[in-house]
N, C-alpha and C positions, 0 to 999 in steps of 0.2 A: 540083562541087568534089571533088577526090580526098580519100578518107578519110585521116586521119592517126592515127598510133599514139602512145599515151602510154607512155613508158618510166619506170616508177615503182619505186623500190626499197622493199622492205618495211620497211626501217629507218625510213622517213619517215612510217609510219602514225601513230606517237605524236605527232610534231610536227604532223601534219595535224589530228589530233583536238583538240589544244590550239588551233591557229589557228582552228578552226571556231567556238570560243566567241566569236570576234570577229565572226562572220558569220551567226549563227543567224537564218534566214529573215527578214531585215530589208532594207528599202530604204534609200536614202540619207536619207529622212525619218524613219528609225527606226520604221517601221511593221512590226508583227508581222503576217504574213499566214498565215492558217490555211485549208488546204483542208478542206472539210466536205462529207460525204455524208449525206443524210437519206433514211432508208428507212421506208416506211409499211407498211400492212397487205398481206399477201400478198408481202412482200419486194419491193414495187414502189418505185421511186424517187419521191420527192416533188419535183415541179418547180414553178416559178412563184412561189416565195417571194421576199419582198423584204427589204431591209435591216431594216425594222421588225418582221420576223417572228423575228428572232434576238436573243438576249442572250449576251454573252460575259463570263465571269468569270475573273479571274486571282487566284489565292490567295484566293478568296472575295469579291473586290471587283469590282463591275461596271465594264466598260470601254466607252467610247464608240467605236462603229464609225466609222472614217474612210475605209474602203474596202469596196466590195461588188462582187462580180461573180458572175454565173451562167454556167456553161459552161466551155469549154476555155481561155478567157482572151484569145485574140487578141493584138493588139499590146501591150496593157497588161500581160499576163502570158504571154509566149511559152511554149509547151509543149515541153519536152524529154523525149523518151522514152529509157528505158534498158532493154536486154534482157540478162539474164544467162542463159546457156544451159549447162547441165551436159552435158559431152561425155565423161564418164568411161566406163570399159568397161562398167559396169552399164546404161548407156543404149542398149546395142546394139539392143534390140528397139524402143525408143521414139523414138530420135533423129530419124528421118525424119518421123514424125508430128508431133513437137514443132516441127521446123523449118517444115514446111508450114503449120501453124496460126499460128505466129509471123509468117510472111511475110504471110499473109492479114490478120493483125491490123494490121501496120504499114501496109499498103495501105488499110485501112479508116479509120485515124486520120489524116485528111489535115490536121488542125490542127497537127500536130507540125512543129517547125522543124528538128529533127535527131533522130538515133537514135545513142545510144552502145551499141555491141555488145560484150559481154564473153563470150567463150567460155572455159570453164575445165574442166580435168581435173587432172592433176598440175601443169601450168603454166597461167598465166592470160595471155590476150591481150585488149587493149582498143583499140578503134578507134571513131571517130565519123564518121558519114555524114550529109550533107545530102540533101534529097529528090532532087536531080539525080543523086546517086551511089547511089541505093538499089539499082540493078541490081548494083553491086559489092558492096553489103551482102548481098543475097540469094545472090549467087554464093559469097561468103565463108561464109555460113551453111550452104549446101548442101555445101560442100567438107569439112565436119568429119567426122571418124571417131570412133567411140566407143572410147576407149582411155585408160588411166591411172587415177589415183586422183581424189579429189574435194576440190579446194581451194576450197570454198564461201566461207569467211570471208575468205580472201585476195582472192577475186574481188569480194566486196562492199566490202572495204576500198579496193581500187583504183578501183572505180566511184565511191565516195563522195568520194575524193580528187580525181578528175577532175571530178566534178559541182560542187565548190566554186567553180569558175571560171564557172559558168553562172548567169544571172539569169532568174527566171520560175518557172513550175511544172515540177516534176521528178517524173515517174512512172516507177518501175522495176518491170519484170516479171521475176520469177525463176522459172526452171523447173529443177527437180532431182528426182532419184529416190532421194535418200539423204541421209545425214548426212555432215558434213565428216569427212575421214579424213587430211588431209595438210597443212593450213594452218599457216603460221607465226603468223598472227594468231589470238588466242584469242577464244572466244565472248563473254566479258564485254567485251572491248575493242571488239569489233565492234558490240555493242549500244550502247555508249557513243558510238561514231562515228555510229550511226543516230540516236540521240537528239540529238546535236549538229547533225545535218544538217537540210535542209528537203526531203528526199525522201520521197515516199509509195510504199510497197512493196506490190505484189501478188505473193504467192508461190503458185506451183503446185507441189504436192508429189505426184508420182506414186510412192507409197511401196510399190507392190506387191512390189518386189524385196527389201524389208527384212523382217526377221523380229523378232528380239529387240529391236532398236533403234527399231522403228517408232514407239513411243510417244514417245521422246525427240525424234526428228526432227520429228514432228508438233507437239509442244509448242514447239519452237524456231522452227519456221516461223510458227506462230501468234503467238509472241512478237514476232518482228521485224516482222511486219505490223502488229500492234497498236501498237507503239511509234511508228509513223509515220502512223497513221490509215487504214492500208490493210486488206487482207483476205487470208486464206489459203484456198486451195481444194485439195481432195484427191480428184481424180477416180479412180474405180475402173476406168474404161475410157478408152482413148485417144480414142474417139469423142466424149467430153465436152469435149474441148479447145476446139473451135470455140464451143461454148455458153458456156464460161468466158470466153474472149477477148471474145465479144460482150457479156457482162455487164460486163467491165472497161471496154470501149469506151464503153458506155452510161453508166457511172459517171463516166468522165473528162469526157464532154461534158455531164453533168447536174449536176455538183457545184457547190458554192458556194465562193467565196473571200472570207473575212472578214478585214478588216485593222483594227488598232487601234494606238494609241500608248500604251504602258503608263503608268499613273499612278505606277508604281514606277520612279523614275529612277536608282536605284542601279545602278552598273556593277560588280556583285559576283560575276558568273559563276555565280550560284546557280540551282537548278532552280525553275521557277515553274509551278504546277499551273494548267491551263486547263480550263474547262468551257464548253461551248456548249449553249444551250437554244433550243428552238423554241417560240415563244409563240403562233403563229398557230393558230386553231381547225382549219385544214386540216391542220396538222401534229400534231394531238392523237394521242398514243400512238406517235408516230414515234420511231425509233431514230436518234440522231445519232452519226456516226462521225467522229472527228477526233483529232488528236494529243492525248495526255494532258497535254502541257506543253512547255516549252522552257527552255533555259538562257539566262539573261540575259547580255549582253556583259560582258566582263571587261576591266579597264584593264590 
C-alpha cells in the first residue's frame, strides 16, 4: 500500500488535545491499558510474569485486572511504530548513521503493522507506511538532507494528532541532536498532548553538538519519555545507536500490557495517578516503568 501523507494545520493542535480527553487509551469496553516494563538486577528485563504477579492502583485504590498480555501484542493489540527523525542542519555529521540504524530497527521489529515516519527541520512531513511499502519508507529516509532549524515540538504534535486514529500499542522513537528552535507549539502544550495520548516514547538525544543548552535539552527529553513510561538515551558515540535500538526492540517484545476498568466511573476529565507493583518473588527489587497516570474521559 502506498504511503499517505497527513496534512495537518498547527491551529488544530489545541482542539486535538481536547478531543484526546475522550480517547485516553481506552477500548470500547472502557478498559484502561497500561504498557509496563519490568527491569531487574543488572538492568535485565524480567520476563515470564503472570497476571497474578502485578497489582495496579489508581489514586491509591487497587484495581482488578481485566486484561493481561506479555510481548508485542499481536492481533489483540497491534503494534504501531512511530519514527521522528531530526534532519536539521546540525545533524549533518550524524544523519546517515541515524538513518541506517533506524532502518535496521524497523526491519528487526517484524511485529509492527505500520510505521509513521516524521522527518522534521524547519518544516515537518508525516507519512505512514505498511510493511509492503517499507522500501519506499527507507528510500524516503535516505533522501533526507541535513538543513534548516529544529521544529521538534511541532513534529511531536503532528505525530500525536495522527496517532489518535490508531488502535493498539503505539511506540514512538525520537532521534534528535538538539533543542527545539522554531516550533509554533510550546513545550508545555506538547507535554499535555503526550499525557493525553496512549503513546510510549523512546527518545535518543545525541547532544554532542550542544553546549550551554545541553542540560535543558536532556531534561526535556527525559521528561517527555517519563510522561509516557518510556526511556531516554544519550549516546556519546554514533556506534552506540545499534545497541540502543536493540535494547528498545527487546523492551517492545518483552513488556507487559495490563488492563483494568476503573472503579471511579466519574467522567470528569481529571488526572488519575496510577501505580504498578510487582508482587512476585522473582520480581523482588525490580524497577517498574509505566505511565504515571492518565486523564479520565470527559463528557
